[in-house]
Legacy VTK file of the C-alpha trace (Angstrom):
# vtk DataFile Version 3.0
C-alpha trace
ASCII
DATASET POLYDATA
POINTS 241 float
63.956 145.123 76.750
60.690 143.377 76.720
59.813 139.861 77.825
59.942 137.765 74.387
57.586 134.697 76.159
54.935 134.602 78.669
55.027 132.567 82.335
51.874 130.443 83.110
49.455 131.883 84.811
51.376 135.529 85.189
49.723 138.077 83.268
51.799 141.311 82.000
50.528 144.543 79.683
52.083 143.689 76.601
54.120 146.273 74.634
52.345 145.800 70.714
50.898 142.632 71.093
47.843 141.312 72.256
46.535 138.828 75.418
45.600 135.650 73.575
47.329 134.207 75.870
45.438 134.681 78.568
42.625 132.291 77.058
44.893 130.137 75.894
44.584 126.262 77.291
48.245 125.663 77.894
48.503 129.816 79.622
45.862 127.830 82.612
43.652 124.873 81.681
41.496 125.239 84.945
40.779 129.532 84.184
37.361 129.402 84.073
36.799 126.675 87.233
39.139 129.685 89.073
36.400 132.622 87.955
33.894 130.831 88.308
34.207 130.476 91.975
35.160 134.065 92.676
32.424 134.954 90.559
30.138 132.902 92.336
31.648 134.453 95.816
31.416 137.761 94.609
27.097 137.213 93.827
26.720 136.087 97.609
28.299 139.390 98.696
25.809 141.246 96.637
23.208 139.050 98.232
24.929 139.915 101.944
25.099 143.483 101.443
20.813 142.827 101.395
21.351 142.227 105.020
24.706 144.295 106.028
24.886 147.625 105.048
27.995 148.421 103.053
29.130 150.480 105.918
32.304 151.693 107.741
30.318 151.277 111.241
29.284 147.478 110.422
32.957 146.351 109.900
33.222 144.276 113.197
30.177 142.216 112.187
30.337 139.108 111.854
28.424 135.501 111.448
28.373 132.347 110.335
27.409 133.784 106.616
30.283 135.755 107.208
32.213 133.263 108.277
31.891 130.866 105.252
31.956 133.230 102.180
35.470 134.328 104.807
36.882 130.994 104.456
35.870 130.812 100.547
37.682 133.614 99.793
41.079 132.369 101.626
40.853 128.772 100.502
40.444 130.196 96.986
43.374 132.553 97.442
45.657 129.502 98.336
44.699 127.314 95.640
45.597 130.012 93.089
48.539 130.755 94.439
49.750 127.016 94.353
48.456 127.070 90.952
50.872 129.911 90.154
54.184 127.894 91.663
53.272 124.387 90.544
52.447 125.875 86.616
56.375 127.871 87.032
57.946 124.383 88.151
58.030 125.325 92.319
58.520 122.695 94.509
58.501 122.638 98.445
59.507 119.731 100.916
56.767 120.090 102.860
52.603 121.447 102.560
52.675 125.008 100.948
52.314 127.182 103.461
52.037 131.823 103.180
55.561 131.820 102.996
55.473 130.188 100.040
52.452 132.147 98.590
54.636 135.656 99.559
57.124 134.493 96.669
54.259 134.999 93.411
54.204 139.078 94.482
57.074 139.623 93.372
56.199 138.074 89.538
52.660 139.157 89.944
53.166 142.549 91.577
50.308 142.415 94.097
51.445 144.710 96.973
50.908 147.109 93.814
47.005 147.041 93.341
43.807 148.199 94.627
40.061 147.988 94.296
37.787 149.857 94.745
34.041 149.182 96.534
31.752 152.293 94.858
29.106 151.464 96.693
30.621 151.991 100.787
27.877 154.854 102.173
30.652 156.705 103.786
32.318 157.281 100.152
34.374 155.191 98.106
36.079 152.471 99.746
39.720 151.260 99.062
41.449 148.221 99.463
44.906 147.395 99.197
44.591 143.273 100.723
48.579 142.831 100.085
50.029 146.489 101.222
51.837 144.702 103.906
53.990 142.563 100.821
55.565 145.771 99.887
58.828 144.727 101.540
61.443 142.156 100.539
61.465 139.973 103.300
57.975 138.429 104.607
55.370 139.773 106.665
51.993 138.151 107.284
48.749 139.906 105.361
46.192 141.153 108.517
43.573 139.202 106.886
44.845 135.785 105.927
46.213 135.952 109.998
43.147 136.607 110.910
41.578 133.686 108.813
44.212 130.986 110.162
43.120 132.293 113.860
39.181 131.501 112.936
40.209 128.338 111.392
42.416 127.504 114.011
39.916 128.515 117.214
36.572 129.531 116.082
35.058 129.469 119.257
37.946 132.023 120.922
38.397 134.371 117.706
35.323 133.704 115.583
34.822 137.514 115.798
38.084 137.839 113.358
35.649 136.833 111.176
33.669 139.914 110.182
33.053 142.463 107.305
36.429 143.933 107.178
38.208 140.658 106.827
35.987 139.463 104.239
35.989 142.329 102.070
39.965 142.086 102.243
40.069 139.040 101.465
37.600 138.761 98.291
39.657 142.186 97.136
42.463 139.993 97.744
41.506 136.891 95.642
40.187 139.789 93.020
43.621 140.767 92.609
45.553 137.221 92.417
42.779 136.571 89.385
43.335 139.890 87.462
47.064 139.380 87.991
46.720 136.307 86.050
43.767 136.749 83.784
43.770 140.649 83.451
39.800 141.881 82.276
38.938 138.403 82.053
38.470 137.617 85.368
35.367 139.155 85.724
33.354 136.952 83.994
33.158 132.631 83.546
30.644 132.600 80.858
32.165 134.927 78.382
35.526 136.344 76.854
35.671 139.859 77.873
36.409 141.607 75.057
35.844 145.727 76.952
36.205 146.414 80.484
35.218 150.333 82.042
38.185 152.280 82.786
36.947 154.696 85.196
40.378 157.133 86.448
42.418 154.291 86.051
40.026 151.657 87.803
38.617 148.810 85.637
35.530 146.950 86.128
32.899 144.968 84.199
29.159 146.072 84.112
27.655 143.993 86.836
31.288 143.739 89.201
31.315 144.627 92.864
34.634 145.749 92.663
36.765 147.802 90.550
40.365 147.312 90.572
43.585 149.266 89.878
45.970 147.394 87.711
49.968 147.633 88.341
51.180 149.047 85.438
54.817 147.027 84.001
57.824 149.242 83.619
58.917 148.472 79.861
61.428 145.517 80.466
59.106 143.709 82.804
55.914 143.954 79.883
55.769 140.945 76.950
56.235 141.563 73.337
55.522 138.613 71.425
53.293 137.151 68.386
51.544 134.510 70.537
49.777 133.439 67.048
53.379 132.347 65.900
54.879 131.401 69.594
51.899 129.393 70.489
53.560 126.586 67.927
56.709 126.664 70.021
56.601 123.802 72.324
58.811 125.839 74.214
56.324 128.646 74.556
56.633 129.329 78.112
59.117 130.498 80.261
59.916 129.556 84.236
59.816 132.005 86.847
62.168 131.129 88.914
60.877 131.803 92.371
LINES 1 242
241 0 1 2 3 4 5 6 7 8 9 10 11 12 13 14 15 16 17 18 19 20 21 22 23 24 25 26 27 28 29 30 31 32 33 34 35 36 37 38 39 40 41 42 43 44 45 46 47 48 49 50 51 52 53 54 55 56 57 58 59 60 61 62 63 64 65 66 67 68 69 70 71 72 73 74 75 76 77 78 79 80 81 82 83 84 85 86 87 88 89 90 91 92 93 94 95 96 97 98 99 100 101 102 103 104 105 106 107 108 109 110 111 112 113 114 115 116 117 118 119 120 121 122 123 124 125 126 127 128 129 130 131 132 133 134 135 136 137 138 139 140 141 142 143 144 145 146 147 148 149 150 151 152 153 154 155 156 157 158 159 160 161 162 163 164 165 166 167 168 169 170 171 172 173 174 175 176 177 178 179 180 181 182 183 184 185 186 187 188 189 190 191 192 193 194 195 196 197 198 199 200 201 202 203 204 205 206 207 208 209 210 211 212 213 214 215 216 217 218 219 220 221 222 223 224 225 226 227 228 229 230 231 232 233 234 235 236 237 238 239 240
Protein backbone atom coordinates (compact mmCIF):
# COMPACT_ATOMS: atom_id res chain seq x y z
CA UNK A 1 0.00 0.00 0.00
CA UNK A 2 1.39 3.42 -0.98
CA UNK A 3 2.22 6.20 1.47
CA UNK A 4 -0.70 8.54 2.13
CA UNK A 5 1.46 11.43 3.43
CA UNK A 6 4.87 12.72 2.28
CA UNK A 7 8.03 13.11 4.30
CA UNK A 8 9.66 16.54 4.30
CA UNK A 9 12.51 16.84 1.77
CA UNK A 10 12.08 13.22 0.66
CA UNK A 11 10.83 12.75 -2.89
CA UNK A 12 8.98 9.66 -4.01
CA UNK A 13 7.14 9.11 -7.26
CA UNK A 14 3.36 9.43 -6.99
CA UNK A 15 1.04 6.64 -8.09
CA UNK A 16 -1.98 8.71 -9.10
CA UNK A 17 -1.37 12.23 -7.86
CA UNK A 18 0.62 15.25 -8.94
CA UNK A 19 3.90 16.33 -7.33
CA UNK A 20 2.56 19.71 -6.20
CA UNK A 21 3.92 19.19 -2.69
CA UNK A 22 7.48 19.57 -4.03
CA UNK A 23 7.13 23.33 -4.44
CA UNK A 24 5.09 23.91 -1.31
CA UNK A 25 6.77 26.22 1.21
CA UNK A 26 6.05 23.80 4.04
CA UNK A 27 7.86 20.94 2.26
CA UNK A 28 11.16 22.85 2.08
CA UNK A 29 11.06 26.60 2.69
CA UNK A 30 14.63 27.12 1.42
CA UNK A 31 14.40 24.94 -1.70
CA UNK A 32 15.38 27.69 -4.13
CA UNK A 33 18.50 28.61 -2.15
CA UNK A 34 19.86 25.05 -2.33
CA UNK A 35 19.05 24.69 -6.02
CA UNK A 36 20.54 28.08 -6.81
CA UNK A 37 23.79 27.14 -5.11
CA UNK A 38 24.08 24.00 -7.26
CA UNK A 39 23.15 25.99 -10.38
CA UNK A 40 26.08 28.36 -9.78
CA UNK A 41 28.47 25.45 -9.20
CA UNK A 42 27.41 23.84 -12.46
CA UNK A 43 27.93 27.12 -14.31
CA UNK A 44 31.48 27.31 -12.92
CA UNK A 45 32.21 23.71 -13.94
CA UNK A 46 31.14 24.55 -17.48
CA UNK A 47 33.68 27.40 -17.47
CA UNK A 48 36.31 25.00 -16.12
CA UNK A 49 35.73 22.82 -19.19
CA UNK A 50 37.12 25.68 -21.29
CA UNK A 51 40.49 25.03 -19.64
CA UNK A 52 40.38 21.33 -18.74
CA UNK A 53 39.09 18.99 -21.39
CA UNK A 54 36.52 16.48 -20.06
CA UNK A 55 38.70 13.47 -20.74
CA UNK A 56 39.80 10.52 -18.60
CA UNK A 57 43.43 11.57 -19.12
CA UNK A 58 42.66 14.69 -17.06
CA UNK A 59 41.01 12.96 -14.11
CA UNK A 60 44.09 13.45 -11.90
CA UNK A 61 44.41 17.15 -12.78
CA UNK A 62 44.29 19.32 -9.66
CA UNK A 63 44.33 23.04 -9.06
CA UNK A 64 43.13 25.73 -6.69
CA UNK A 65 40.09 26.32 -8.89
CA UNK A 66 39.13 22.64 -8.74
CA UNK A 67 39.83 22.71 -4.99
CA UNK A 68 37.35 25.58 -4.57
CA UNK A 69 34.61 23.88 -6.58
CA UNK A 70 35.22 20.53 -4.90
CA UNK A 71 34.76 22.17 -1.49
CA UNK A 72 31.60 23.95 -2.55
CA UNK A 73 30.08 20.67 -3.77
CA UNK A 74 30.95 18.82 -0.57
CA UNK A 75 29.77 21.51 1.81
CA UNK A 76 26.49 21.80 -0.12
CA UNK A 77 26.10 18.03 0.13
CA UNK A 78 26.58 18.33 3.89
CA UNK A 79 24.08 21.17 4.18
CA UNK A 80 21.45 19.23 2.25
CA UNK A 81 21.97 16.08 4.30
CA UNK A 82 21.68 18.01 7.56
CA UNK A 83 18.52 19.77 6.36
CA UNK A 84 16.89 16.44 5.48
CA UNK A 85 17.74 14.94 8.85
CA UNK A 86 16.65 17.97 10.88
CA UNK A 87 13.40 18.39 8.92
CA UNK A 88 12.46 14.88 9.97
CA UNK A 89 13.25 15.40 13.63
CA UNK A 90 16.66 13.72 13.71
CA UNK A 91 19.03 15.00 16.35
CA UNK A 92 22.60 14.09 17.23
CA UNK A 93 24.44 14.45 20.52
CA UNK A 94 27.32 16.11 18.67
CA UNK A 95 27.94 17.81 15.35
CA UNK A 96 26.66 15.67 12.51
CA UNK A 97 29.14 13.86 10.31
CA UNK A 98 29.21 11.39 7.43
CA UNK A 99 27.95 8.58 9.67
CA UNK A 100 24.78 10.63 10.24
CA UNK A 101 24.51 11.51 6.54
CA UNK A 102 24.67 7.80 5.69
CA UNK A 103 21.28 7.38 7.37
CA UNK A 104 19.49 9.37 4.66
CA UNK A 105 20.38 6.77 2.04
CA UNK A 106 17.58 4.49 3.26
CA UNK A 107 15.03 7.28 2.86
CA UNK A 108 16.24 8.68 -0.46
CA UNK A 109 17.76 5.66 -2.23
CA UNK A 110 20.86 7.64 -3.22
CA UNK A 111 22.90 4.56 -4.04
CA UNK A 112 20.47 3.65 -6.84
CA UNK A 113 20.91 6.92 -8.77
CA UNK A 114 23.18 7.38 -11.79
CA UNK A 115 24.45 10.59 -13.37
CA UNK A 116 25.69 10.84 -16.94
CA UNK A 117 28.03 13.37 -18.52
CA UNK A 118 27.59 13.36 -22.29
CA UNK A 119 30.48 15.71 -23.16
CA UNK A 120 33.08 13.19 -22.01
CA UNK A 121 35.53 12.81 -24.89
CA UNK A 122 35.97 9.06 -24.44
CA UNK A 123 32.26 8.39 -24.54
CA UNK A 124 29.53 9.03 -22.00
CA UNK A 125 30.77 9.09 -18.41
CA UNK A 126 28.52 7.34 -15.88
CA UNK A 127 28.89 8.49 -12.30
CA UNK A 128 27.57 6.60 -9.26
CA UNK A 129 28.83 8.71 -6.35
CA UNK A 130 26.82 6.82 -3.71
CA UNK A 131 27.49 3.32 -5.01
CA UNK A 132 29.55 2.52 -1.91
CA UNK A 133 26.43 3.04 0.21
CA UNK A 134 24.77 -0.01 -1.30
CA UNK A 135 25.28 -1.58 2.10
CA UNK A 136 23.40 -2.02 5.36
CA UNK A 137 26.48 -0.85 7.27
CA UNK A 138 28.45 2.35 6.81
CA UNK A 139 31.11 2.47 4.09
CA UNK A 140 32.97 5.73 3.37
CA UNK A 141 32.36 7.55 0.10
CA UNK A 142 35.73 7.81 -1.63
CA UNK A 143 35.24 11.37 -2.91
CA UNK A 144 34.00 12.61 0.46
CA UNK A 145 36.89 10.90 2.25
CA UNK A 146 39.30 12.69 -0.10
CA UNK A 147 37.56 15.99 0.59
CA UNK A 148 38.23 15.58 4.30
CA UNK A 149 41.85 14.68 3.68
CA UNK A 150 42.41 17.83 1.62
CA UNK A 151 40.51 19.96 4.11
CA UNK A 152 42.68 18.85 7.02
CA UNK A 153 46.05 18.56 5.27
CA UNK A 154 46.11 20.50 2.02
CA UNK A 155 49.91 20.71 1.82
CA UNK A 156 50.14 16.93 1.68
CA UNK A 157 46.86 15.91 0.03
CA UNK A 158 46.26 18.75 -2.42
CA UNK A 159 46.35 16.35 -5.45
CA UNK A 160 43.11 14.82 -4.14
CA UNK A 161 41.35 18.05 -5.11
CA UNK A 162 41.26 16.70 -8.63
CA UNK A 163 38.98 16.66 -11.64
CA UNK A 164 37.67 13.14 -10.94
CA UNK A 165 36.65 13.97 -7.38
CA UNK A 166 35.07 17.24 -8.48
CA UNK A 167 32.80 15.49 -10.99
CA UNK A 168 31.87 12.81 -8.44
CA UNK A 169 30.99 15.41 -5.80
CA UNK A 170 28.98 17.50 -8.29
CA UNK A 171 27.06 14.40 -9.34
CA UNK A 172 26.48 13.56 -5.68
CA UNK A 173 25.13 17.03 -5.04
CA UNK A 174 22.74 16.81 -7.99
CA UNK A 175 21.51 13.43 -6.77
CA UNK A 176 20.74 14.61 -3.25
CA UNK A 177 18.86 17.57 -4.73
CA UNK A 178 16.90 15.42 -7.16
CA UNK A 179 16.07 12.99 -4.35
CA UNK A 180 14.34 15.94 -2.64
CA UNK A 181 12.90 18.04 -5.47
CA UNK A 182 12.87 15.79 -8.57
CA UNK A 183 12.95 17.67 -11.89
CA UNK A 184 12.67 21.05 -10.13
CA UNK A 185 16.33 20.60 -9.17
CA UNK A 186 17.39 21.78 -12.61
CA UNK A 187 16.38 25.41 -12.19
CA UNK A 188 16.18 27.90 -9.31
CA UNK A 189 14.31 30.41 -11.45
CA UNK A 190 11.28 28.66 -12.89
CA UNK A 191 9.03 25.78 -11.98
CA UNK A 192 9.96 23.11 -14.51
CA UNK A 193 7.06 21.18 -16.00
CA UNK A 194 8.97 19.18 -18.59
CA UNK A 195 12.39 17.59 -18.79
CA UNK A 196 14.11 15.60 -21.49
CA UNK A 197 13.93 11.83 -21.06
CA UNK A 198 16.67 9.88 -22.82
CA UNK A 199 16.70 6.12 -22.02
CA UNK A 200 15.55 6.80 -18.46
CA UNK A 201 18.02 9.64 -17.90
CA UNK A 202 16.38 13.03 -17.43
CA UNK A 203 17.74 16.56 -17.80
CA UNK A 204 16.74 20.12 -18.54
CA UNK A 205 17.77 21.74 -21.80
CA UNK A 206 20.84 23.54 -20.44
CA UNK A 207 21.90 21.08 -17.74
CA UNK A 208 25.43 19.70 -17.79
CA UNK A 209 24.42 16.36 -16.32
CA UNK A 210 21.65 13.87 -16.96
CA UNK A 211 20.29 11.86 -14.03
CA UNK A 212 18.68 8.44 -13.85
CA UNK A 213 16.32 8.47 -10.85
CA UNK A 214 15.55 5.55 -8.59
CA UNK A 215 12.12 4.05 -9.25
CA UNK A 216 10.58 3.30 -5.87
CA UNK A 217 8.42 0.20 -5.48
CA UNK A 218 4.69 0.98 -5.38
CA UNK A 219 4.45 0.40 -1.62
CA UNK A 220 7.07 3.13 -1.07
CA UNK A 221 5.55 5.68 -3.45
CA UNK A 222 3.16 8.50 -2.53
CA UNK A 223 -0.54 8.48 -3.22
CA UNK A 224 -2.52 11.50 -2.00
CA UNK A 225 -4.24 14.65 -3.21
CA UNK A 226 -2.01 17.50 -2.07
CA UNK A 227 -4.69 20.11 -2.78
CA UNK A 228 -6.66 18.48 0.05
CA UNK A 229 -3.85 17.19 2.24
CA UNK A 230 -2.00 20.52 2.46
CA UNK A 231 -4.79 21.88 4.68
CA UNK A 232 -4.13 19.15 7.24
CA UNK A 233 -2.03 20.57 10.14
CA UNK A 234 -0.24 17.18 10.18
CA UNK A 235 0.26 16.87 6.43
CA UNK A 236 3.74 15.35 6.73
CA UNK A 237 5.01 12.12 8.19
CA UNK A 238 8.37 12.00 9.97
CA UNK A 239 10.90 9.54 8.62
CA UNK A 240 12.44 7.53 11.42
CA UNK A 241 16.18 7.71 10.86
